[in-house]
C-alpha positions in Angstrom: 54.6 -26.4 59.8 58.1 -25.4 58.8 59.6 -22.5 60.8 60.8 -19.7 58.7 61.8 -17.1 61.3 65.5 -17.0 62.1 67.4 -15.2 64.9 69.6 -12.3 63.7 72.5 -13.5 65.8 72.5 -17.0 64.4 71.0 -17.6 61.0 71.0 -21.4 61.4 69.0 -21.2 64.6 65.2 -21.2 64.5 62.3 -21.2 66.9 61.7 -24.7 68.0 57.9 -24.4 67.7 55.3 -24.9 65.0 54.3 -21.3 65.6 55.7 -18.6 63.3 55.5 -16.3 66.2 58.4 -14.2 67.5 58.9 -11.0 69.4 57.6 -9.0 66.5 54.4 -10.9 65.9 51.3 -9.8 67.7 49.2 -12.1 69.8 46.5 -13.9 67.9 48.5 -14.3 64.7 49.1 -18.0 65.2 48.7 -19.9 61.9 46.7 -23.1 61.6 48.7 -26.3 62.0 49.5 -28.4 59.0 47.3 -31.4 58.7 47.7 -34.8 57.2 51.0 -35.7 58.8 51.9 -39.3 59.4 52.4 -40.7 62.9 55.9 -41.8 63.7 57.7 -43.0 66.8 60.9 -41.2 65.7 61.4 -37.4 66.2 64.9 -36.4 65.1 66.4 -39.4 67.0 65.9 -39.8 70.7 63.8 -42.6 72.1 60.1 -43.1 72.8 59.1 -43.0 76.5 56.0 -42.8 78.6 54.6 -40.0 80.8 55.7 -41.9 83.9 59.3 -40.9 83.0 58.4 -37.2 83.1 54.9 -36.9 84.6 55.0 -33.2 84.6 55.3 -32.8 80.8 52.4 -30.9 79.3 50.9 -30.4 75.8 50.0 -26.7 75.1 47.0 -26.5 72.8 45.4 -23.9 70.6 41.9 -25.1 71.0 39.6 -25.9 74.0 39.6 -29.6 73.3 43.4 -30.0 73.7 44.0 -31.5 70.3 45.6 -28.6 68.4 49.0 -29.1 70.2 51.7 -26.7 69.0 54.0 -26.4 72.0 55.1 -28.3 75.1 55.4 -27.3 78.7 56.0 -28.4 82.3 53.6 -28.5 85.3 55.3 -26.7 88.2 52.3 -26.6 90.6 48.6 -27.8 90.6 47.4 -24.7 88.8 50.6 -23.6 86.9 52.4 -24.7 83.7 55.5 -23.1 82.3 56.2 -22.9 78.6 57.9 -20.5 76.1 56.8 -16.9 75.6 57.0 -17.3 71.8 54.1 -19.7 72.2 51.9 -17.0 73.6 48.8 -16.1 71.6 45.1 -15.3 72.1 44.5 -18.7 70.5 46.3 -20.5 73.3 43.3 -22.2 75.1 44.2 -25.3 77.0 46.8 -27.7 78.4 46.7 -31.5 78.3 48.4 -33.3 81.2 49.0 -36.8 82.3 49.3 -38.6 79.0 52.0 -40.2 76.8 50.1 -39.6 73.6 49.6 -36.5 71.5 46.1 -34.9 71.7 44.5 -37.8 73.6 44.2 -39.2 77.1 45.0 -37.6 80.4 43.2 -34.5 81.4 42.5 -31.2 79.7 42.5 -27.9 81.6 41.4 -24.6 80.1 44.0 -21.8 80.5 42.6 -19.0 82.7 45.4 -16.5 82.4 48.8 -16.1 80.6 51.8 -14.3 82.1 54.7 -13.5 79.8 58.0 -12.9 81.4 59.2 -9.2 81.2 62.5 -10.5 79.8 63.3 -13.9 78.4 61.3 -16.6 76.5 59.2 -17.8 79.5 55.4 -17.9 79.8 53.4 -19.0 82.8 49.9 -20.5 82.3 47.4 -20.5 85.1 44.9 -23.3 84.8 41.2 -22.7 85.3 41.1 -25.6 87.7 44.0 -27.5 89.4 45.4 -30.7 88.1 46.8 -32.8 91.0 49.6 -34.6 89.2 53.4 -34.7 89.7 55.2 -31.4 89.4 58.8 -30.7 88.5 61.0 -28.7 90.8 62.6 -25.5 89.6 66.4 -25.4 89.6 67.9 -22.7 91.9 71.3 -22.8 90.3 72.6 -22.5 86.7 73.7 -26.0 85.5 77.4 -26.6 85.2 79.1 -26.8 81.8 79.3 -30.5 80.7 76.3 -31.5 82.8 74.0 -34.1 81.3 70.4 -33.2 80.7 67.2 -34.6 79.2 64.6 -33.0 76.9 61.0 -34.2 76.3 58.3 -33.4 73.7 56.1 -34.5 70.9 57.8 -32.4 68.2 58.4 -33.1 64.5 60.2 -36.3 63.5 62.4 -34.5 61.0 63.1 -30.9 59.9 60.1 -29.3 58.2 58.0 -32.5 58.2 55.1 -30.9 60.0 54.3 -34.3 61.5 54.5 -34.3 65.3 54.9 -37.6 67.1 52.0 -39.4 68.6 54.4 -40.7 71.3 56.3 -38.8 73.9 60.0 -38.7 73.1 63.1 -38.1 75.2 66.6 -37.2 74.1 69.9 -36.6 76.0 71.8 -33.3 75.7 74.7 -31.7 77.4 75.1 -28.2 78.9 77.6 -26.1 76.9 77.5 -22.6 78.3 75.1 -19.7 78.9 73.6 -18.4 75.7 70.7 -16.1 74.6 67.1 -17.0 74.1 64.7 -15.8 71.4 63.8 -12.7 73.5 67.4 -11.8 74.3 67.2 -13.3 77.8 69.8 -15.6 79.3 69.6 -19.2 78.1 71.1 -22.6 79.0 72.8 -23.6 75.8 72.9 -27.3 75.1 74.5 -29.6 72.6 72.2 -32.3 71.3 73.2 -35.9 71.9 70.9 -38.8 71.3 68.3 -36.6 69.6 67.5 -33.0 68.6 64.3 -31.1 69.5 62.4 -29.6 66.6 59.1 -27.8 65.8 56.4 -28.5 68.4 58.9 -29.0 71.2 59.0 -25.3 72.1 58.5 -24.7 75.8 59.4 -28.2 76.7 61.6 -29.0 79.7 65.4 -29.2 80.0 65.9 -31.4 83.0 69.3 -31.4 84.7 69.9 -33.2 88.0 66.2 -33.9 88.3 65.2 -30.2 88.2 63.8 -27.9 85.5 66.8 -25.9 84.3 65.4 -24.4 81.1 62.4 -24.0 78.7 63.1 -24.7 75.1 63.4 -21.5 73.1 65.4 -22.2 69.9 67.2 -25.1 68.1 69.5 -25.4 65.1 68.1 -26.4 61.7 68.8 -30.0 60.8 69.5 -31.1 57.2 66.6 -32.5 55.2 67.5 -36.0 56.2 68.3 -36.6 59.9 72.0 -36.9 60.5 73.7 -40.0 61.9 74.9 -37.9 64.8 73.3 -34.8 66.4 76.4 -33.6 68.2 77.0 -30.7 65.8 73.6 -29.1 66.7 72.7 -26.8 69.5 69.7 -25.5 71.5 68.9 -22.6 73.7 66.6 -23.1 76.7 65.4 -20.0 78.5 67.0 -20.1 81.9 64.8 -20.9 84.8 67.2 -19.6 87.5 67.6 -16.3 85.6 63.8 -15.9 85.6 63.2 -17.5 89.0 62.5 -14.3 91.0 59.7 -13.4 88.5 58.4 -17.0 88.3 58.1 -17.0 92.1 56.4 -13.6 92.3 53.7 -14.7 89.8 53.1 -18.4 90.8 54.5 -18.6 94.3 56.6 -21.6 93.2 60.2 -21.4 94.5 63.4 -22.9 93.4 65.1 -25.8 95.1 
C-alpha cells in the first residue's frame, strides 16, 4: 500500500509503514493491505538474509494468525517486543517470531497489551505468553556520527509496489546526526547505504555496535525505479536511548 502521509517538516519523507496511520489518525483506522503482490528477494536494494543473523526481528501482524504483516519489530525480552507507535491500532493482534519468511514459520504470539510512548514513535507490545528466543540489547548511548548500522525487515521491494518481501532483508546505513521522528521525538537519523527501508519496515531495528539504537519511524521517498545508489536518501529511527527510561519503567528491560 502506498504511503500518502508526509511530514510537515520534510515533504519528501514518509512513514516507512504500510499503514496510513499517523498522530492524527485514531486507533482502529488501519486500512486493509493490498493483495496480489509478487514475491521478490529484492527490497530497495540490500541483501537477503536469515533470521539467524538477527534472531530478535519480529513481524507485527494485524490478524490473529500472524499473516497480515504490516510492520516489523524487535524482541527485547521473552514477553516484550518493541515497534513504532504509528503502527499502533486496535487491529494489531499478534507477533510472529523466529522465522526468515513473511507470514509463515516460527511462532505466533497474541498481543496482550500495547503501550505507546508518551513522546516519540515507540510502542511496546506485551505478548500473551513468552517466546524464549534471542533478544536484542538496548543501547544506553546515542550512536556516534559516522557509525555503521544495519536495518532489517520484510518491506516493499520498491516505492509504492505494495509487494513485501517473502525473505528477510538487511541493509547497511550510517548514522548522520540526531533528527526528529514522526511524533516529534528525538531520532537517530541515518543515511542509506546498501539499501533503503520502505513500507512495511516500520518499527524495524536499527542495530549499531550490536545493540538496538533505533526503531524505524520515517524514510525518504524513492523514485519510481530504484536508484543505482541509495546514498542520497535518509531515515529517522525513534531513539532508543532517548526513550530508555520509559521503556525500562514499562518492560523492566534496561540498557547496556
